[in-house]
C-alpha positions, 0 to 999 in steps of 0.5 A: 938333220940341220933342219930338225936341230934348227927347228928344236932350237927355234922352239926353244927359243920361241918359248924363252920369248913367249915367257918374257912376253907374258912377264912383260904383259903383266908388268905393264897391265893394271888390273881392270884396265881396258886392253883393247887399245894398247894391244894393237900396237905390238903387231906394227912393231913385229911387222918391221922385224921380218922386213929385212929378211923379206928383201933377201928373199926377192924373187922367191917369194910366190905370188900373192893370190886371193887364197894367199890373201885368206890364209893371211887373214886368217892367220892374223886373226887366229894369231896376234889379234885372238891370242893377244886379246884373250890372253889379256882377258884371261889374266885380268879376269882369272889369276896368272896361275890359272892362265898358265895352267890353260897354256900348258894344255896347248900340246894335248889340245893340238894333238886332239884337233890334229887327230880330229882333222887328220893332220896327224896319224896315230897308231896306238899299238906301235912304238911312235904312236905310243911315245907321242901319247905317254910323252904328251900325258907326261909333259902335261903332268910335269906342267901341272906340277910346275904350276901348283906343287912347290914342296920344300925350297932347295936353295932357302930354309923356308918350306911350302907344300903346295902352290897358292890356289887359283881362288886364293887371289881371285876368290873375291872376283864375281863368277861371271868375271871368272866364267868370262875369263875361263872361256877366254883362256880356253879360246886362247888355247883352242885358237893357238891350236888352230893357228898352228894347223893353219900355218902348216897349210900356209906354208905349204901354199906360201913357203916364203916364211919372212914374207908371211909373217911380215904380211901377218903381222900388217893384217893383224895391225889393221884387225886389232885396230878394228877391234878397238874401234869397235869396243871403244868408240867414244874414247881415244884414251885407250890408244894412249900409251901411259908412262915408261912401262907400257911403251917398253912393254909394247916395244919389247912385246912387238919385237919379241912376240909379234916379230921374232916369236911368230917368225920362229913359230911359223918356221918350226911348223913348216919344218916339223908340224903343228904338233911338234911345235906345240910340244915345246910349250911347257918348256916355258915354265921351266924358263920361268924358273930360271928367270925367278932363280937367276934375276929375281933371286927367288928360291928353287923348289923341289916341285919346280925340279921334279916338274922340269924333269917330266916336262923334259922327259915327255918332250924327249919321248914326243920327239923320239915318236915323230922321229921313228914315225918319220923313219918308218915313213922313209922305209915304206916309201923306200920299199917300192923303189927298191922292189923296182930296182930288184925286178930290173936286175932280175930282167937284166 
């Protein structure tokens, strides 16, 4: 039970950190600016975050074999390198609203890939299976409402029926750039889902979560540096951080996203699985509404309230379905033991 509460809190805290990370990226990114250079710095900053915890694990760390090396190498590529780069490209070539819509597809994509690779079992006629399916769809609907529908303002007198369409701010973009941005965001979501599934196997092979995250951050720093060199061979200017905003953005994203964020994600995947972890991703939209209302003093809209209710309801159904599924497995595994005890009692 304690592990469940820790995983729930870790998931929620990560979504809050993740949305702050996206906002910081938008603040420190200029449209059309090449992002291959600076995006490798957060991985290096994040590498330092799990270091103190690694020292506490000491001899608990398993042997670093060739298999573990491959898992760490792939985790670095699918995690910080692919996710951050595709996010930058997606934000630059499309719009923030469009990118947020794709990000909300993570629970559905993770669920479908888990079913395809048999990481997740699904009995449609059972209560747990129906709850997981309906919860995922309801949560997705709530996330879409948060993205596209505003409704009347609850804290101001202004009214607005719909959020700006994705094409309103990006209608003048070239069609090829828009397609590239769409493909980039699709790769971001699919890569994130695959990374969650990979972490499930990785944590079973190498249960030292803090060390695994530190090694992954180190690998991703080297990999993203190689990516930058391959893209920007003739210019070293992309490696320079220009201004206070970029420096603060890199440090913040390194500590929050690459350090604390990936550490929490790995921990939650180890405790509760990839589908459970991905189910919390729509909560980030709720955190955005809270930030906008309390810090940026923007109006609270009806769509934000209704969408938040749907997201929470869908998340509750998914969590309930996972708990029922785990309880059924415990009962099924306990039956043979109980039968054996009864047989022994009859013999006596």
